[in-house]
C-alpha positions in Angstrom: 16.4 14.2 9.3 15.5 10.6 9.9 12.3 9.3 11.6 14.4 8.1 14.3 16.0 11.7 14.9 12.3 13.1 14.9 11.2 10.6 17.1 14.0 11.8 19.6 12.9 15.5 18.5 9.2 14.6 19.7 10.5 12.8 22.8 12.6 15.8 23.8 9.9 18.3 22.9 7.5 16.5 24.9 9.6 17.0 27.9 10.3 20.7 28.0 9.2 22.5 30.8 8.2 26.5 30.8 11.3 28.7 31.3 12.2 30.4 34.6 11.9 34.2 34.8 9.8 37.2 33.6 9.5 39.8 31.1 8.2 39.3 27.6 10.9 37.2 26.4 10.2 34.6 28.7 6.2 35.0 27.9 7.3 34.1 24.0 9.5 31.3 25.1 6.9 29.9 27.6 4.4 30.0 24.9 6.5 28.3 22.4 7.4 25.6 25.0 4.1 24.8 26.0 3.3 24.5 22.3 5.8 22.4 21.4 5.0 20.1 24.3 1.3 20.1 23.1 2.1 19.1 19.7 4.7 16.4 20.6 2.7 14.7 23.1 0.0 14.4 20.2 2.5 13.4 17.7 3.2 10.5 20.2 -0.3 9.9 20.9 -1.1 9.8 17.1 2.2 7.6 16.6 1.0 5.0 19.0 -2.9 5.0 17.8 -1.3 4.2 14.3 0.9 1.3 15.3 -1.8 -0.3 17.3 -4.2 -0.2 14.4 -1.4 -1.6 12.0 -1.0 -4.2 14.5 -4.6 -5.1 14.5 -4.8 -5.1 10.8 -2.0 -7.6 10.8 -3.6 -9.8 13.1 -6.5 -10.0 11.0 -4.9 -10.9 7.8 -2.9 -13.4 9.7 -6.2 -15.1 10.8 -8.2 -14.5 7.5 -5.6 -14.8 4.9 -1.9 -15.4 6.0 -1.1 -16.8 2.6 -1.4 -12.9 1.5 1.8 -11.9 3.6 4.1 -14.4 2.0 4.8 -13.3 -1.5 7.1 -10.0 -1.7 5.6 -6.6 -1.4 2.2 -7.5 -0.4 1.9 -5.9 3.6 -1.1 -5.8 5.6 -2.5 -2.6 4.8 -2.6 -3.5 1.1 -3.9 -7.2 1.9 -6.8 -5.5 3.6 -7.7 -3.2 0.8 -7.5 -6.2 -1.7 -9.9 -8.4 0.8 -12.5 -5.3 1.0 -12.1 -5.2 -2.8 -13.0 -8.9 -3.2 -15.9 -8.4 -0.6 -17.4 -10.9 1.6 -17.8 -14.0 -0.9 -14.7 -14.5 -3.4 -16.5 -17.0 -4.8 -18.5 -14.2 -6.8 -15.8 -13.5 -8.5 -15.4 -16.3 -11.4 -12.1 -15.3 -12.8 -9.3 -13.3 -12.4 -10.1 -11.3 -15.3 -13.2 -10.1 -13.4 -10.8 -9.1 -10.4 -8.9 -7.4 -12.7 -11.4 -5.5 -14.1 -12.8 -4.8 -10.3 -8.9 -3.7 -9.3 -9.3 -1.4 -12.5 -6.2 -3.1 -14.0 -7.8 -5.2 -16.9 -6.0 -4.1 -20.1 -8.3 -2.2 -22.8 -7.3 -2.2 -26.3 -6.9 1.6 -28.2 -5.3 2.6 -30.9 -3.8 6.1 -31.8 -4.3 5.3 -35.7 -0.8 3.7 -36.7 -0.1 1.7 -33.3 -2.3 -0.4 -31.6 -1.8 -1.1 -28.1 -3.4 -1.7 -24.6 -4.1 0.7 -21.5 -5.2 0.1 -18.3 -9.1 0.2 -17.6 -9.6 3.6 -15.4 -12.9 2.1 -14.0 -12.9 -0.1 -10.6 -11.8 0.2 -7.1 -9.2 2.9 -7.0 -8.1 1.8 -3.5 -7.3 -1.7 -4.7 -5.6 -0.3 -7.8 -3.3 1.8 -5.4 -2.8 -1.1 -3.5 -1.7 -3.2 -6.3 0.4 -0.2 -7.3 2.0 -0.3 -4.3 2.8 -4.1 -4.4 4.5 -3.4 -8.0 6.4 -0.7 -6.9 7.9 -2.8 -3.9 8.6 -5.4 -6.1 10.9 -3.3 -8.4 12.7 -2.2 -5.5 13.2 -5.6 -3.9 12.3 -8.5 -6.2 15.0 -9.8 -8.4 12.8 -11.6 -10.6 10.7 -8.3 -11.0 13.6 -6.1 -11.5 14.9 -8.7 -14.4 11.1 -8.6 -16.0 11.6 -4.8 -15.9 14.7 -4.9 -17.5 13.8 -7.5 -20.2 10.5 -5.7 -21.1 12.6 -2.3 -21.5 14.9 -4.0 -24.1 11.8 -5.2 -25.9 11.1 -1.5 -26.4 8.3 -1.3 -23.8 7.6 1.8 -22.1 7.7 2.1 -18.0 3.8 2.8 -18.4 3.1 -0.4 -20.4 5.3 -2.6 -18.0 3.6 -1.2 -14.8 0.4 -2.3 -16.5 1.6 -5.6 -17.0 3.0 -6.0 -13.3 -0.5 -4.6 -12.1 -2.2 -7.4 -14.2 0.5 -10.4 -13.0 -0.2 -9.1 -8.9 -3.7 -8.8 -9.3 -3.6 -12.5 -10.5 -1.2 -13.8 -7.8 -3.9 -12.2 -5.3 -6.6 -13.9 -7.2 -5.2 -17.2 -7.0 -4.2 -16.7 -3.2 -7.4 -15.7 -2.2 -10.0 -17.4 -4.0 -10.5 -20.8 -2.8 -9.8 -23.8 -5.5 -12.8 -25.1 -6.8 -13.1 -28.7 -6.4 -15.2 -30.8 -8.4 -17.2 -33.6 -6.7 -15.8 -37.2 -7.5 -18.3 -39.0 -9.4 
């Protein structure tokens, strides 16, 4: 059932009234209607609160880092998560590599004996890593450049896991460059 169908069902349940009549069957129906109405009202209330919080997050990001909402795949929830990871002073992160390590997307060399390759660093902020993961998968669905990159790397023999690792690193680099102010050297 679609979410529009669910919303309509919840509205219908929220307007249920107790059935008329008496007897045990009516008592069960009455209890069922009351329970459905209470649950539907609670769902509508929570949905309203979620929508309000999402609106507030969007306003905060638009006020403090509107440039993060421009690229494909970065929504307010991911932007807020990555801003929290950077902290109050993004200047403390000297390089994009330090931000990637902080997010847990810096590559680490490993070898299986015959083959030497890279894997993601499993340390770092897991929420930031999940935000980068959402960005990458949104881009894989909706961004033609990312889809072309995925196709090209697949033809080169890279595994899906390796491609996702590279895309997460690119997304971390992009976010870092969008958020961290460009350091200007004073004129002499």
